C-alpha positions, 0 to 999 in steps of 0.5 A: 500500500503506497504511503499516504501523501501529506497535504501542504500546510495552510493557514486554515489547517494550522491557525485554528488550533492555535487560536482555540487555545485563546478561547474562553472560558479558560484561555491559555495565552502561554500555550498559544504563544509557544505553539505559534512559535514552534509552528511558524518556525517549521513553516519558515524552515520549509520555505512557507514564509507567507503562511508563517506571516499570516499565523504570526499576525493573527496570533499576535493580534488576538494576544494583544486584544486579550491584554497579553502585551509581552507575548503579543508584541514578541510575536509581532517582532517575530513577524517583522523578522519573517517579513524581512527574511521573505523580502516583503516590501513596504506597501499599504498591506504590510504597513497596515498589518504592523500599524494594527499591531502597534495600535493594539500594543499598550503604551506602558512598558517597553513593548510598543517601542520594541515593535515600533523600532523593529518595524522601522528597521525593516522598512528602512531596508525594504522601502525607498527611504533609508531612514524608514518609511515616512508613513510608518514614522508618522503613524508611530509619532502620532501614537507617541504624541497621543500618549504625551510621549513627546520626545519619542514622538518628535523623533518619528515626526521629524524623520517622516518629513511628510507635510501632515507629519510636520503639521502634527509636529507643530500641534505637538510642540504647541501642546508641549509648550503648554499652549504658549505659556512656556517660551515657544522659541526652543520648540520652534527651533526643534521643529524647524532647524532639523529640516533646514540642516538636511542635505539638501534642506527639506523645505516643505515640512519646515514651511508647514511646521513653522506656518502651523506653529505660528498660526497656533501661537497667534490663535485665541487659545494661545498665551503667546498671542499678545507677543505678536506685534505685526505682520507683513507679506513675505514678498515670496511666492514659494515660502511663508505667505506672511512674516509675523513680527513678534517679541521673540528674536528667535521666532523672527529669525526662523522665519527669515532663515527659512526664506533665505535657505530657499534662496541658497545656491543650487546643488552642484554650484561651487563655493566660489560661484556661490560667493561671486563678487559680493559674497552672494546669498551666503553673505546675507545668511551670515549677516542675518545670523549675526544680527539676530544673535546680537538681538537675542543677547548672550543668553538667547537661544541662538547663542547656545552651543548646540544651535550654533553648531546647527547654524554652522552646518547650514552655513557650510552645507547649504551656503557653501561657506568654509567652516572655521578651523576645528569646527564639526564633529559629534551628532549635531541634531541629536545634541540640538534635540537634547540640549533645548530643555534637555528633552524634557517638558520645560522651556528654559529660563528667561521671560517669554519673548526675550530670547 
């Protein structure tokens, strides 16, 4: 009698026995977790990666629904690993699977961060953006923002670079500054300069952030509204529609800095060509920085070491101005994000508008 041929594995045959372990009246999350791991390990070793992914996703989702954050998130991380092994691309379907699991993972404890970090790493190698999928960054940033985990949210909303993420970043910075009760200058710096310091500068999110942030600061719900003194047309068709004159030298500077960066030399232009006979727009940039440093004073935000490092980076890479000897080194943007109110929720010293 010939041996009976075994049927090929399928989700319909392998998933129900696992999920049955989670059914009332006596669900057994541990057994379901272990059975899922052993089943999917066999599937991966035999080359059935897509089936393993479906089983990992479904089991992770059901465990998270039961409040089993550790077991559910661990299977989610394993899912990301198998997606990487199978070269699954970042698309609407794969992204939706991960965002669904992230939404179900509770904010307390380390599990959401572990799953989010794994998802971003996978997207950085299986998508078009080496720093991670912009839409995934935006989703993770919004989750952290809703949890009031502002420092973590900031990282992802900046990394996204999307217009909607920049607008969300402005809303978050407004909330973080307690709707303008704290000095808004450092919050504006953290939402603007990182975009301008990219190579090339990322103008769209910088413009979106600053326009949205200033609009919120001048609204009726803002404690900073009285510090808006006047406004004038920007006289540009490609940047901020209005320049708002405020009592804060830093806010005034950032608006003019954004417009000046947009007039910087095109990529491929040499430093000699950019400077020309009169110093070009680079000289305008140096004059702008010098004027507002003096206006802000020695204790102003523009005089902090970390902000000066970022401005020097913009001078060198955007305006092609040779740096002074001995300049450079270190993680410039990380220093900036860590220095202005130390990554915490306060605005630093000095009266509102004085810096």
